N, C-alpha and C positions, 0 to 999 in steps of 0.2 A: 423550586429548581426546574428549569426547562427540561424537556424530554427529547428535543431534536438532536440527533447525532448523525451528521453527514459523514461521508467517507471521502478521503483524498487518496488518489492513486498517483504515485510519483513515477513519471515516465518521460523525463526530460533529458536524461543523460545520452552520451554518445554511443553507448554499448560497444566501446572500442575493443574489449576483449572477446566479444562475440562476433563482431564484424558485420552485424546487421541489427536493425532495431528489434530488441527483445519483445516489444509489444506486439509485433506482427508474426512472431514465430508460432507454428502450428502446435497444438497441444491436445490432440485427440478429439474425436467427434466433430471435426470440421471447424473447431474454434481456434482462437489464438490466445497467447498469454493474457492480453488485455480483455478480450471478451469473456474468457473464463473467470477472471477476477471480478468483472462487473456482474456477471450472472451469480457468482457466489454471494456477493453482498446483497443483491436483490433477493436471493433465496433466504437470506438471513433477516430480511425485513428492512434493509437500509434502502431508502428510495431517493436519496439525494447524493449523487456521486459526481465528484469533480476529478477529472483527469488532467494532470499538469504535464504539458508537452513542452519540448524545447527543440532538440536536434531531430531533424526529419519530421517535424510536426505535421506538415501537410500530408505526407505519405501515411503516417499513423492514423490521422483523423479519417482519411479516405478509406483505409482498410477497415476501421472500426464502423464506419457509417453503413457498411454492407450488412452488418448484423442487425440493425434496427433497434438495438438496445438503447435505453435511456441513460444518457450521461452528458454532463456538461464539460466543455474543454476550456482550459485557460493556457495560454502560451507564455512561458517564462523566457523572455528574450535574454535574460542574464544567466542562463542555466550553467554556463561554464564557471560561474562563481561558486558552485557547489550545491549540494542537496538542500541545504538550509534555504537557499533562495527559492527553490521550487516549493518547499513546504510553506514558506511565507506567502508565495503567490496563491497557493491553495487556501490558506487561512483567510486571506483577504477576500476571497470569494464567499466562503461559507460563514464568516464571522458576522452574526446578526443577533438581535434580541430573540430569545427563545432557544438558541443553540446552547446546549450544556457542555458539549465535548465534540471532538472530532476523532474519527478512526483514520489512521494513516497506514498505508501499506506501500510496498514497492512492486513495480511491474516485474521485478526479478523473482517474486515469490508467488507463482501462479497456482500452486497446488493446495493452498490452505482451504479448509472445508467451511461450509456455511455454519456447521455446528460450532467451530472454533470462533467464528465471528460472533455468533449469538452468545457464546460463553463469556467473551470479553465484555460485551454489552451488559449481560446479566450481572457480571462481577462488579461493574461500575455502579449499577443501580443498587446492588446489595451493600457495597462498602463505601461508596463515595470517594474511593481512592483517586487522587488526581492523575495518576498514571496507572494504566492497567495494561499488562502485556503477558502473552503466553510464555511459560517457562517449562524447560525439560532438561534435566541433567546439567544444570548450570548454564544452559543456553536461553537466550531471549529471542522470541520470534515475533511474527506479525499475524494480525494487525496490532498496532499500538494505539491505545486510546489515550488522548490527551485532553484533560479538562480545560474548558474555556478560560479558567482563572490563570492558566499558565501561558496563554497566547502572548501576553505582554512580555513575559520573560524571554520567549522565543524571539520576539521582534527585537529585543535588546541584546541578543546573544552575539558573541564574537563570530563573524562569518567563517573564519578559518577553523574554528573549533566545532562549528555546526551545532546541531540540536542535542548531541549526546550528553554534554555536561548538564544541560537543563533537565533532560529526562532522568539522568542519574540522581540529580539533586532532589527530585520530587518522587522518585520511585520508592516503593515500600513493600514490605512483606505481604500485606493484605492485597496489594495490587498485582502481585506476581502470582498468576494462577497456573497450576499444573495442567498441562495439556499433552495428550498422547498423540496428537495429530502431527506426523512428521512433515506434512505439507507446510505447517506454520514455520518450520525452521529450514526449509529447502530453498536456498538462495542460489539462483542459476545465473552465472556470469560468463561461462565459457562453453565452447562447443562440447568439450568432454563432459561437463556437468549436465548439459542439455541431453546428451546421449544417455547418460546414466539415469537421469531423473524422468525424462519424458519418453524417449524412444523405447527404453527398456520397459516402461510402465504401460504405454499405450500401443507401441508398435505402429508401423506404417505411417507415422507422421512425418518421417523424413527428418534429416538433420540439416541445419543451416549450412549453406554453401559459402 
């Protein structure tokens, strides 16, 4: 079994409820949602990162380039077709011999820790579960690990249903790992959620206007 596990960060949506790209929102220490996520995965030993862009792609890429962090970008021109289209765009970039699985996360979830990313990878190596995901009190968080054997099923999935039915079909008790990291379950979609999760935690970062 191959040992290469790239990461895909989904950042193509319109961020309509936030009113500006979530990828560029400040999140303490001078970083943004996207730079924090990329740093987290790098700290966990993941060195192949794909960021899927769509709406405001040029602005997000320009903002990220200032960080100097290593990541590859792919633009999903059909991002309005839904999140599955962005996931497939990312899979098409990372799918190659030697890849055993992919880590997938949302730009909406910037507070996950490197320890959680490592725990998901370790659980996959330990169990060979085709789906590995953090769990806590009935919740499922990020990052999600998807074994390469499932890529074909995702490509055949009904676009309107998205990836969730496939993930549920292959999920298992051994792949659901208990995680205490609240960041793995903190999905930030609105200004109120931003203020509660980011401003309250880091302070001074400012809220989106």
